[in-house]
N, C-alpha and C positions, 0 to 999 in steps of 0.2 A: 699554368706553369708546368714545365716538365718535372716529373719526380716529386710533385707536391711541394717544391721549394718556392716560397714567395719572397719578394723583396720586402725588407723591413725598414720602416721609417720612424724617426723620433723627433721630438720638438723641444730640445734643451733650451733654446733661446726664445721660446714663446712667440714664434713666428705667427703672424696673422693668417698667412696662407702658405702652404707648401705645394709647389708645383712638382709633379712626378710624371714619369713616362709610362706608367702602367695603370690599369683600372682595377686590378686584383692585387692585393698586398696585405701586409700586416702593419698595424700601428702598435708601438710599444709605449707610447707616452714620452717619457724621458729616459735617459740612459740608466741601466741598472746601477745600483740596487733600488732605485726609486721608480722603476718602470711599473706600468699597470699590466694586467694580463695582456698577452700578445694576441690581439684580436684581428681576425681576418675580416677585411672589408672588400666589397665588390661594388664599384660604381654603376655597373650595368650600363644602361643607355645614357646615363647622366654624365656630366663632365666634372662633377665635384661630389664630395661626400664629407660628412662630419663624423669624427670618431665619437662613438657613444660614451666612451670613458673620459676622454680629455677635451673633447669638443674642438680638436684641431681640424681645420678645414684643409682637405687635400684636393687639388685641382689637377685634372689630366692635361698634360702638355705633350702633344705628339712629337715635338722636336727633341724631347729627352728620351733616353733609352731606359731599360728596366733597372739599371743600377746608377741612375742619376736623380738628383733632386735639386731644387732651387728654393731655398738656400742649400748648397751642396752638403753641408755638415748634417743635414737632416737624414741622409742615408745612414742606416745602422748596419754595420758589419759585425755579425755575431761570430767572434773568433772561436768560440767553443763548439759551435755547431756547423762549422765549415766542413765541406766534404772534399 
């Protein structure tokens, strides 16, 4: 990602699987103030990864772009750190 900015995703609705359009991203768990540390995850050559904090499964979906998720409310927009 350019400038060290990574898409962030959350799982407020306890989705079984979140499809995302990136392989490098940050998981925050649930929305603040109940979030876990914002952990950087990299799928590498795999097409899915589990967050080590909340066990959310993220699956890569090449039909989505970097600021999309399915379910769509799983994309987290950090209003305080926007540039």
